[in-house]
C-alpha positions, 0 to 999 in steps of 0.5 A, spaced: 528 681 744 523 678 742 520 680 735 514 677 731 510 679 724 503 679 723 501 678 716 493 678 715 491 678 708 484 679 705 483 679 697 484 687 697 490 688 702 495 686 705 497 688 713 502 687 717 504 688 724 511 687 727 511 686 735 516 688 740 515 684 747 508 684 745 508 692 743 506 693 736 511 697 734 511 698 726 505 697 721 505 696 714 500 696 710 499 695 701 493 694 698 492 690 691 489 697 688 494 701 689 500 698 691 508 701 693 512 702 686 519 702 690 524 698 687 521 698 681 525 699 674 521 703 668 522 703 661 521 711 661 521 717 656 523 723 658 517 728 658 521 734 659 527 737 661 527 743 667 535 747 666 532 752 671 532 746 676 536 742 673 531 736 673 527 732 669 519 728 668 520 722 666 513 718 663 513 711 667 506 710 665 502 712 672 497 718 673 503 724 674 509 724 671 516 722 675 521 727 678 529 725 676 534 730 678 541 731 675 545 727 681 541 721 681 543 720 672 547 715 675 552 714 667 554 721 669 557 721 675 560 714 673 564 717 667 566 723 671 562 728 668 557 730 674 558 738 672 554 737 665 548 740 666 542 737 664 540 740 659 546 736 655 545 729 658 537 728 656 532 730 651 526 730 651 522 723 647 529 720 650 528 713 653 531 712 659 531 706 664 530 708 670 529 705 677 523 708 683 527 711 689 520 714 693 513 712 692 508 718 690 507 722 695 500 727 696 501 732 690 508 729 688 510 725 683 515 719 684 523 719 685 527 716 680 534 715 678 538 711 673 542 707 678 539 701 678 540 697 685 536 689 685 535 687 693 536 679 694 536 676 701 543 678 702 546 682 697 544 688 693 546 687 686 549 694 682 550 692 675 552 699 674 557 699 679 564 696 679 566 695 687 563 691 693 561 695 699 558 692 706 552 695 710 553 701 715 550 697 720 555 692 720 560 697 725 567 691 726 571 694 722 574 687 722 567 683 720 566 689 714 573 686 711 572 679 713 565 679 709 569 684 704 574 678 702 569 672 701 565 676 697 571 678 693 573 671 692 566 669 690 565 674 684 568 673 678 572 677 676 571 678 669 564 679 670 560 686 671 556 688 677 558 690 684 554 689 690 553 691 698 553 687 703 546 687 707 546 685 715 543 678 713 550 676 710 553 677 717 552 669 718 550 667 711 555 661 708 558 662 702 553 657 698 548 662 700 551 668 697 553 664 691 547 663 691 545 669 691 550 673 687 547 667 681 539 669 682 541 676 681 545 676 676 540 672 673 534 677 674 538 683 671 540 678 664 531 677 664 531 686 665 536 688 660 532 682 655 526 685 656 528 693 654 529 691 647 522 688 646 517 693 649 515 700 647 516 706 653 512 707 658 513 700 660 514 696 667 520 692 667 521 689 673 516 690 680 518 689 686 517 684 691 510 684 695 509 686 702 509 678 705 515 677 701 519 683 703 517 682 710 521 676 709 527 679 705 528 685 708 525 685 715 526 678 718 532 677 724 536 673 728 532 676 733 525 674 730 521 668 733 515 668 730 512 669 723 504 668 723 500 668 717 491 668 717 491 665 710 492 658 708 494 659 701 498 666 702 502 661 707 503 656 702 506 661 697 511 664 703 512 657 704 515 656 697 518 663 697 522 663 703 525 654 701 528 659 695 531 665 697 531 664 705 530 657 708 532 660 715 525 663 715 521 656 713 522 654 721 519 661 723 512 660 719 507 659 722 499 658 720 494 661 724 487 658 724 484 661 730 477 663 729 479 670 732 482 675 727 489 675 728 490 683 729 483 683 734 487 677 738 493 681 738 490 688 739 493 690 732 486 694 730 485 697 737 493 701 735 491 702 729 485 707 730 490 710 736 495 712 731 490 715 727 488 719 734 492 727 734 493 725 742 497 720 745 496 718 752 502 716 757 502 711 762 504 717 767 498 720 766 501 726 760 500 727 754 502 728 746 499 732 741 502 730 733 499 734 728 502 732 721 502 738 715 505 739 709 511 741 711 512 737 718 511 734 723 510 737 730 509 732 736 507 737 743 509 733 749 504 735 756 505 733 763 497 732 764 495 729 769 502 726 772 503 730 779 508 723 782 513 727 783 516 730 789 518 737 785 516 740 778 523 739 774 523 732 777 515 731 774 517 734 768 523 730 767 520 724 767 514 725 763 519 728 757 523 721 759 517 716 758 515 721 751 522 720 748 520 713 748 513 714 746 514 719 741 520 714 737 514 708 737 510 713 734 513 716 729 515 708 726 507 707 727 505 712 724 511 712 719 511 720 719 517 722 715 521 729 713 522 734 718 518 733 725 520 737 731 519 736 738 516 740 743 519 737 751 517 741 757 521 746 757 527 743 762 531 747 767 538 743 767 543 742 762 543 735 765 536 734 764 535 736 756 541 731 755 539 725 758 533 726 755 536 727 748 540 721 749 534 717 752 531 719 745 537 717 741 536 711 743 529 709 742 530 711 736 536 707 733 531 701 733 528 704 727 530 702 721 528 708 716 536 713 716 534 719 720 538 725 723 538 728 730 540 734 731 539 736 739 535 742 741 534 748 737 536 756 741 528 755 743 528 749 746 525 745 741 529 738 738 529 737 732 530 731 727 529 729 720 526 722 718 526 719 710 520 718 708 520 712 703 511 712 703 505 715 705 504 716 713 499 711 716 494 717 716 495 718 709 494 711 706 488 710 710 484 716 710 483 722 707 481 731 708 475 732 712 469 734 707 466 738 713 472 741 715 477 740 708 483 738 713 482 744 717 480 739 724 476 745 726 469 747 723 465 754 723 461 755 730 454 756 728 454 762 730 459 764 724 455 761 719 449 765 722 452 770 721 455 769 714 448 768 711 446 774 714 451 778 710 449 772 703 441 775 705 443 782 704 448 780 698 442 777 695 437 782 696 441 787 692 442 783 687 434 780 686 428 782 686 425 776 689 418 775 693 421 771 698 428 768 700 428 761 703 434 759 707 437 751 707 442 750 712 444 744 718 439 744 724 443 747 729 445 753 725 436 754 723 435 752 731 439 759 733 435 763 728 429 761 731 432 762 737 438 768 739 439 770 732 431 771 731 432 778 732 437 779 727 433 775 723 428 779 723 431 786 722 435 783 716 427 782 713 425 788 716 430 792 712 430 788 706 422 789 705 423 781 704 420 774 707 426 770 709 423 762 711 427 758 714 428 750 712 432 745 716 437 740 712 439 734 716 444 732 710 448 739 711 454 740 714 455 745 720 459 750 714 454 748 708 448 753 707 444 754 701 439 761 699 433 759 694 430 765 691 422 765 690 
């Protein structure tokens, strides 16, 4: 499968699109003003210990304190003391070296661990461990054992620290592995040296920027090209690749066309579609995707698709197409947490099994950890996808100030009736000469037309004049009543 990476640089943000077979599958955005902090290592200070939750809040210098659960305190587990409560492990005001596992998402602070891991191109260094692990994505047992034996020979027994072998190491030479080992150990030495001379909270180590992480983590043997639209950053990436990933160098290309890179490959259009609630299918069916605080729900509909010979076949084919599209949308929008998919009801268990198998197959290309639990008793497909960063919608958008994130606004008639009730309430409290209503033009028009009698009746009842004034800047739900 042919994979390309398109990297768009501006002074304000970096955007990366992963394109498979000419179709955008993933979008990554990193803004200079609020870079992600996953992988960063901090010297933090324990702000509060919560025995009831067996967790603690740690100040690492961000707007919100970060969260540390007792299960993520490495030293206790490694010493066989996992049963000790957190109040006997940590005290308020204590300094602690921690690493960020999850970025702050919504109202939640960052998730922390005291188990430090530093990722290289081929290996992940675990300075507090003493074993060699192999990535679960390397499935061949013989290949796993061969890699473990090679790394055991390369790692001196008298030096501390363990390693996890990444999938990129399958075809790496001993020289490349040894170079990665030396680099990671040197980096950890520098981090430890920084602890002694700093006051908490402070940043000890910052992970690579987005473009560099793409070269380190996402480029694979299937990658055919990496297009970069900034000459300055292209040179920086070449220098980075020359030191840490020489195999990537031939793939790097500087895009010099007049047309913007993302426009040329229709990425901008994909971004706009990925922010929409409705996703069309080629057959004429469509998906409705709703992202809430607790979960994401995806509803599959046949729409205008009537191409099959009978209704069961129509449903089956729509669900098969939807399974592929949903897997892509999860990657594209970076949706995480609990995900419920309401496929169109299928009569036969054979069709359900085939749709579920197609869904799992489509999801297998996603690098993010996930579980698919199959169909529930209500016929809903239930799954989870690990949330590691903000979704695309949460990153690029904010709640609508008109509807406050509901996705709906009150009708003009509903607002009219609210104004009538508020006028009556104000008339009972204040002895004004006249009441002036300021509202959106559509609301005022309704008062002048269909609801004119209701307004006149209220004016007679309170024995006060009521004047109307349209405000073009007002949203439909917004209104004010001025006492004159």
